[in-house]
N, C-alpha and C positions, 0 to 999 in steps of 0.2 A: 338225842339229847335236845332239850328245849333251851335254845340259846337266845340271848339278848345282846344288845349293842347300844352305844350312845347315839342320840340324834345329832345330826349335823347337816343342815340343808337337805339335799336330795339323797343323802347317803343311804337312807333306809331302803330305797327301792332296789338298787343292785345288790345290797347285802342280803335283804330278805330273799331275793331270787336265788342267790348263791346258797344260803343256809338251807332253804327248803329243798332245793334241787339236790343237795348233797345227802339227803335222807334225814336231816335233822328237822326241828320245828322252830321257826323264827318266832320269838316272843317280842313283838314290837312294843316298846314302852308307850304309854299315852303321850300325845303331843305335849311338849313342854308347856306347863301351866303354872298358876300361882303356887299350887301345892308342891310342884317340882322344885321351884325356887326355895320354898320354905324348908323342905326336907334337906336339900343340899346345903343350905346355909346353916341349918341347925346342927348337922353332924360333921361339917367340914372344919378344918382349922380356920381361924378367923382371917389369917392373911392369905388364904388360898384365893386364886383368881376365879372369876365367874365361870369359865368353862369347866373347871374342876367341880365346882359346886353343882352346876346344872347336870353334868354327867352323873355325879353321885345320886342326885335326885332321880334321874332316869333309871339308874340301876335298881334303886330301892322300889320304885313303882313296878318295874318289870319283874323283880323277884317276888313281889306281892302277887303277881299274876301267874306265878308258878315257874319262872325261869330257873333252869338248873345249871346254866353256865353263862359266863360273860365273855364276849368276844371284844377285845380291846387292842388298840394299837400302842406301840411303844415308840421311843424316840431316843436320839442321842444329842449331845451338845448342851449348852448352858440353859436352855429352856427347861422349866420344871415339868413339861409334858412327859419327859422320859421317866418320871417317877409317879405319874398319875395312878397307873394301874395298881402298882404295889401298895401305895398308901390307901387307895380306895378299897382294895382287897382287905387290908387290915381293919379299916373302919367297919366294913360290912360284916366281917367275921366277929368283931367285937359286939356288933348289934345282934348277933345270933343267926345270921343268914348262912345257909349251907349251899355252896356252889363251887364249880370249877372255873378257874380263870384261864382263858386261852389268849395268850399274849402274842400278838403279831409284831415282834420287833423288826426293824429294818435289817436287811442282810448284814449290814456292817455293825449291828448291835449284838445282842446276846442270842446267838444262833441256836443254842440248846433249847431255849423256850420257844423259838419260832418253829423248830422241827417238831417239838412235842405237840404244839397247837395244830400244825398242819396234819400230823398223823391222825389226830382225833377227828379233825374236820373231814378228812378224805377217806375214813375207814370203811364207809359203806359203798363206795363207788370205784369202778375200774378207772385206770389212768385216762383212757379215751373219754369216759364220761366226765371226769373232772375237767379235762381240757375243754370240752364242749360247754360245760356250765360256767367255767371261768370266762370263756369267750363271750357267752351270752351276757353275763353280769358286766363285763368290761364294756361291751358295746352299748348296753343300756346306759352306763355312766356317761359314755361319749355322746350319745344322742340326747340324753337329758341335758347335758351342758349346752349342746347346740340349740335345743329348744328354749332353754332359759335365756340364752343370748338373743335369740329371735324375739322372745317376749319383751325383753328389756328394750329392744330397738323399736318395736311397734307400739307398746303401751302409750308413750307420750304422743304418738301420732294417730291414735285411734279416736274415732268419733263416738264410740261407745266403749268406754274403758271397762265398765262392769262386764260387758260381753267378752272383751279381750281377756279379762281375768278368768272368766268361765271357760273359754276355749283352752286356755293354758292348763287349767286344773283338769279338764277332760283329757288333755294330752298326757299329763302325768299319770292319771288313772289307767289309761290304755297301755302306757309303757310298763307300769307295774304288773298288769295282768298278762302281758305278752310273753309267749313261750318260744317264739321263733325269731331269731335274730334278723332274718330276711325281711320281716314285717316292720322293723323299727324305722327304717327310712320312709316307709309308707305313712306312718303316723306323723312323722316330721313334715312331710310334704303336705299332709292334710292341715296341720297347724299353720303352715306357711300360707296356704290358700285362704284359710279362714281369717287370719290376721290381716292379710293384704286386702281382703274385702272390706275390712273395717277402717282402712286408712283414709284419712281426710287430707285434702290439699292444704299445704302449709308453706309459708315462706321459708326459704332455705336456711335462714339464720334465726328462726324463731325457736328452735329447739336447743336447749342447753345440753352440753355433754360433760358429765361429771364422772370421774373415776373413784371407785371405792377401794381403799387399800387398808392394810392393817393385819391384825391377828386373824388367822384363817377361820377359826370357829366363829368369832364375832362377826366376820364378814358373811359367812355362808348361812348361819342359823337365823332365820327371820324372827323367831320368837324371842331372841335375846337382843336383836338390834331394832326391835319394834317395826319389823317389816319395812325397813328403810328403802329397799329397792322399789317396792310397789308404791310407797308414799311419794318418792321422788318422781316416778313415772307418771303418777296422776297429777303432779305439778308441772308436767311438760318437760321433764328432764330425762334424757337418755343416760342410763347408767352403764358405764364401762367397767367391767370387773375381770381382771386377769386371773384371780384365784378361782379354782374350781376343783371338784373331786378328781376328775381325770388328770388335770394338770398336776395335782399333788402326787398322784400315783406315779405319773411319768417322771417327775423330778426326784421323788424320795425312794420309791421302790424299784423303778425301772430306769434309774439315772444313767446306767451304762448304755442304754439304748436311746436315750433322749438327752444327750449332753448339752444341747442348745439352751435349755432352760437355765442351767447354772451359769453357762458362759455369758448369756445375756444379762443375768443379774449382776455378775461381777463387773462386766463392762460398763453398765450404766451407773452402778453405785460407787465404783472405786474412787472417783474424784471427791466424794463426800464421806463415804464410809468404806475404808479399804479392808476391813476385816469382818469375819463372821461373828455375829453377836447372839446367835441362837434364834429359834423360832423363825418368824418371817420378818425380822428387823431389817435385814439387808434388802429383802424383796420390796419392803415398803419404800425405801429410798429409791431403789431402781425404778419402781413404777411411778413415783412422783417425778423423777427425771423424765421418764417416758411421756408423762402427761404434759410436762412443760415443753418438750421438744415438739410434740404433736399439737400444741396449742389448745388443749382442752380448756373448758371454761372454769373448772375447779376440781378440787380433790377433797374427799372426805376420808379421814383416817379413823378407823374404829378399833378400839382396844379395850381389854378388860383392865380394871383397876389392879395395880401392882404387877403388870406384865413387864418384866425387865427388858426383853428385846425391843418391844414397841416403845418403851420409855426412852431407850437409847435413840431410836429412830425419831421420836418426837422432838428430842433436843436438837436434831439436825434439820428438821423440816423448815424452820424459818429461813435458814440459809438457802436451801434449795428453792423455796418459794420466792425469795428475793431475786435470785439469779434468773429465774424463768418468768417471773411475774405471775405466778399461778396462785390463786387464792386457795388456802387450805383451812378446813374445819376439822378439828380433832374432837372426837366423842369418846370420853372415858366412861365406861359403863360398869356398874356392879348391881347387886341385887336390890339396892336402895334407889336406883335411878328411876325417875318418873318419866312416863311417856310425854306428858304435856310439856314439861320443860325442855326435853330433848327436841321435840317437834318444833317448838318455838325457835330454837337455835337453827334448826335446819331451814325453816321458812325464811328466817332473816338472812341466812347464807345464800339461799336461792335468789332472794330479792337483791342482794348485793351483786351477785353475778349478772343478773339481768341489767342492773343499772350500769355496770361496767361495760357490758356488751353494747348497750345502747349508746353510751358515751363514745366508745371506740368507733361505732358506726357513724356517729355525727362528725367525729374528727376526720375520718377517712373520706367523707363526702364534702 
């Protein structure tokens, strides 16, 4: 079966590996572009959030390329993400597209749909082959996240930022092509060496450290947040980002084996937000508290317009910011958002943090 899936950061690399390895054919939608936004906005409900619209646009473009099935994740709780797949399926069918929906609900969700999807996915491979392929895809996700973290650290410290970006893109291409899990750390070590060679000597306090928090899709997908991480890195800002593909899998699909993620979130957020509000609302507050405790220079919250969990978190961020003295910039993005206006706000926020840091340095001396 020719299967497609939505874009979200680096997700396409391990998912493409898994689909092709299982005997299917991965149909990767074109990188999210202006037409993707236009298609998604045209056929989505007006009040739907941006991730819904962009995912729908991804699916339409992939179906135009011949995809026969859609691999989508499900969810539980107040966030509307749990209904994405079903509503998108109805919209696409009304538009005349013929396809199968393979819905990967979390184990605590609708298990019948999950078992049906897994049966179709694994039908061409023996159990031992499935285990090997899942292991390879999982390790790719882990090493991709490590490589991304390394890139975020070295980009603002690089004497040739264009070359640093090129090294990172080559690393991604190598991980995509790799078929042996034993070679993944080799590619990571090569990236480390190349980025270290580009490092220039800097004063210890010249680099700002900023944490990006918010709704996971908006945080991870560079084509909807205007490549925020790279833009900040080129401004001399090290981006700290707790959300990642592997972290999401550990917390939501393998939570019984990784209970520390949820325990940490509850512990940090409870003084300000003692209950679950859906999505990553509680994680947003927890990570803002963590940024304050660790004295990061600032925090940027990224959320789609109409996102209920993040709106709840947004109403609490001023209190947390006041308690820890951490500057917070909130970016609410939809399909009408302009890059120029958003970048102006980001640049002003970076300038504010630099001024604050310089003032604190003067006071301490």
